[in-house]
BAFINU-474624 format. One record per residue: residue number from 1; x, y, z of N, C-alpha, C in turn. Coordinates in Angstrom, 1 decimal. Layout:
% BAFINU-474624
{NUM {X Y Z} {X Y Z} {X Y Z}} ...
END
This chain:
% BAFINU-474624
{1 {-16.4 -22.3 -1.8} {-16.7 -20.8 -1.3} {-15.2 -20.2 -1.5}} {2 {-15.3 -18.8 -2.1} {-14.0 -18.2 -2.1} {-13.9 -17.2 -1.1}} {3 {-12.6 -17.0 -0.6} {-12.3 -16.2 0.5} {-12.5 -14.6 0.1}} {4 {-13.0 -13.9 0.9} {-13.3 -12.5 0.8} {-12.0 -11.8 0.9}} {5 {-11.6 -10.8 0.0} {-10.4 -10.0 0.0} {-10.5 -9.2 1.2}} {6 {-9.5 -9.2 1.9} {-9.3 -8.2 3.0} {-8.6 -6.9 2.5}} {7 {-8.6 -5.8 3.4} {-8.1 -4.8 3.1} {-6.5 -4.9 2.9}} {8 {-6.1 -5.8 3.9} {-4.5 -6.1 3.8} {-4.2 -6.8 2.4}} {9 {-5.1 -7.6 1.9} {-5.0 -8.2 0.6} {-4.8 -7.3 -0.4}} {10 {-5.9 -6.3 -0.4} {-6.0 -5.3 -1.5} {-4.7 -4.3 -1.5}} {11 {-4.4 -3.9 -0.1} {-3.1 -3.3 -0.2} {-1.9 -3.9 -0.9}} {12 {-1.8 -5.1 -0.4} {-0.6 -5.9 -1.0} {-0.7 -5.9 -2.6}} {13 {-1.9 -6.2 -3.0} {-2.1 -6.1 -4.5} {-1.7 -4.7 -5.1}} {14 {-2.2 -3.8 -4.3} {-1.8 -2.4 -4.9} {-0.3 -2.2 -4.9}} {15 {0.4 -2.4 -3.8} {1.8 -2.4 -3.6} {2.5 -3.0 -4.7}} {16 {2.1 -4.3 -5.0} {2.7 -5.0 -6.1} {2.5 -4.4 -7.4}} {17 {1.1 -3.9 -7.8} {0.9 -3.3 -9.0} {1.7 -2.0 -9.3}} {18 {2.0 -1.4 -8.1} {2.8 -0.1 -8.2} {4.1 -0.3 -8.2}} {19 {4.6 -1.6 -8.0} {6.0 -1.8 -7.8} {6.8 -1.2 -6.8}} {20 {6.1 -1.3 -5.7} {6.6 -0.7 -4.4} {6.6 -1.8 -3.3}} {21 {7.9 -1.6 -2.6} {8.0 -2.5 -1.5} {7.2 -1.9 -0.2}} {22 {7.1 -2.4 0.6} {6.4 -1.9 2.0} {7.2 -0.6 2.4}} {23 {8.7 -0.9 2.6} {9.5 0.3 2.8} {9.4 1.3 1.9}} {24 {9.3 1.1 0.8} {9.4 2.2 -0.2} {7.9 3.0 -0.4}} {25 {7.0 2.1 -0.1} {5.7 2.8 0.0} {5.6 3.6 1.3}} {26 {6.0 3.2 2.4} {6.1 4.0 3.6} {6.9 5.4 3.4}} {27 {8.0 5.2 2.5} {8.8 6.4 2.6} {8.1 7.4 1.4}} {28 {7.4 6.9 0.3} {6.7 7.8 -0.5} {5.5 8.4 0.2}} {29 {5.0 7.7 1.0} {3.8 8.2 1.8} {3.8 9.0 3.0}} {30 {5.2 9.0 3.5} {5.6 9.8 4.6} {5.0 9.2 5.9}} {31 {5.0 7.7 6.0} {4.5 7.2 7.2} {5.5 6.1 7.7}} {32 {5.4 5.9 8.8} {6.5 4.9 9.5} {6.4 3.5 8.9}} {33 {7.5 2.9 8.7} {7.6 1.6 8.2} {6.7 0.5 8.9}} {34 {6.7 0.8 10.2} {6.2 -0.2 11.1} {4.6 -0.2 10.9}} {35 {4.0 1.1 10.6} {2.7 1.2 10.4} {2.3 0.5 9.2}} {36 {3.2 0.7 8.1} {2.9 0.0 6.9} {2.9 -1.4 7.1}} {37 {3.7 -2.1 7.7} {3.8 -3.4 8.1} {2.5 -3.9 8.7}} {38 {2.0 -3.1 9.6} {0.9 -3.5 10.4} {-0.3 -3.5 9.3}} {39 {-0.4 -2.4 8.4} {-1.5 -2.5 7.5} {-1.5 -3.7 6.6}} {40 {-0.3 -4.1 6.1} {0.0 -5.3 5.3} {-0.3 -6.4 6.0}} {41 {0.0 -6.5 7.1} {-0.4 -7.7 8.0} {-1.7 -7.9 8.4}} {42 {-2.5 -6.8 8.2} {-3.9 -7.0 8.7} {-4.1 -6.6 10.3}} {43 {-3.0 -6.1 10.9} {-3.1 -5.9 12.1} {-3.6 -4.5 12.6}} {44 {-3.8 -3.6 11.5} {-4.4 -2.3 11.7} {-5.3 -2.0 10.5}} {45 {-6.4 -1.3 10.8} {-7.2 -0.9 9.7} {-6.4 0.0 8.8}} {46 {-6.6 -0.2 7.4} {-6.1 0.7 6.3} {-7.0 1.8 6.0}} {47 {-6.4 3.1 6.3} {-7.2 4.2 6.0} {-7.5 4.3 4.7}} {48 {-8.5 4.8 4.2} {-8.8 5.0 2.7} {-7.8 5.9 2.1}} {49 {-7.4 6.9 2.7} {-6.3 7.8 2.2} {-5.0 7.0 1.8}} {50 {-4.9 6.0 2.4} {-3.6 5.2 2.0} {-3.9 4.4 0.6}} {51 {-5.1 3.9 0.6} {-5.4 3.3 -0.6} {-5.4 4.3 -2.1}} {52 {-6.0 5.4 -1.6} {-6.0 6.5 -2.6} {-4.6 6.8 -3.1}} {53 {-3.8 7.0 -2.0} {-2.3 7.6 -2.3} {-1.5 6.4 -3.1}} {54 {-1.9 5.2 -2.8} {-1.1 3.9 -3.4} {-1.5 4.0 -4.8}} {55 {-2.9 4.0 -4.9} {-3.5 4.0 -6.2} {-2.9 5.1 -7.2}} {56 {-2.7 6.3 -6.5} {-2.1 7.5 -7.3} {-0.7 7.2 -7.7}} {57 {0.2 6.6 -6.6} {1.5 6.2 -7.1} {1.6 5.2 -8.3}} {58 {0.6 4.2 -8.2} {0.5 3.1 -9.1} {0.3 3.8 -10.5}} {59 {-0.6 4.8 -10.6} {-1.0 5.5 -11.8} {-0.1 6.6 -12.3}} {60 {0.8 7.0 -11.5} {1.8 8.0 -11.9} {3.0 7.5 -12.6}} {61 {3.5 8.2 -13.6} {4.8 7.7 -14.3} {5.9 7.9 -13.1}} {62 {6.9 7.1 -13.3} {8.0 7.3 -12.3} {8.7 8.5 -12.5}} {63 {9.3 9.2 -11.4} {9.9 10.6 -11.4} {11.2 10.3 -12.3}} {64 {11.4 11.4 -13.0} {12.7 11.4 -13.8} {13.7 12.3 -12.9}} {65 {14.9 11.8 -12.9} {15.9 12.4 -12.2} {16.9 13.3 -12.8}} 
END
């Protein structure tokens, strides 16, 4: 039997695909780092908007400075 992927698992996978650390993602999204840690640990429900925002960051080219 395979383990069902949790929202925390999915968020970790998205962060990895986007090349973002938890801290970097929190900064990009304008949320507290502790909140991001809670999402990634599975200690808090991940709002749909967080998934959408991280997917957008993953699919966007890096900013040129």
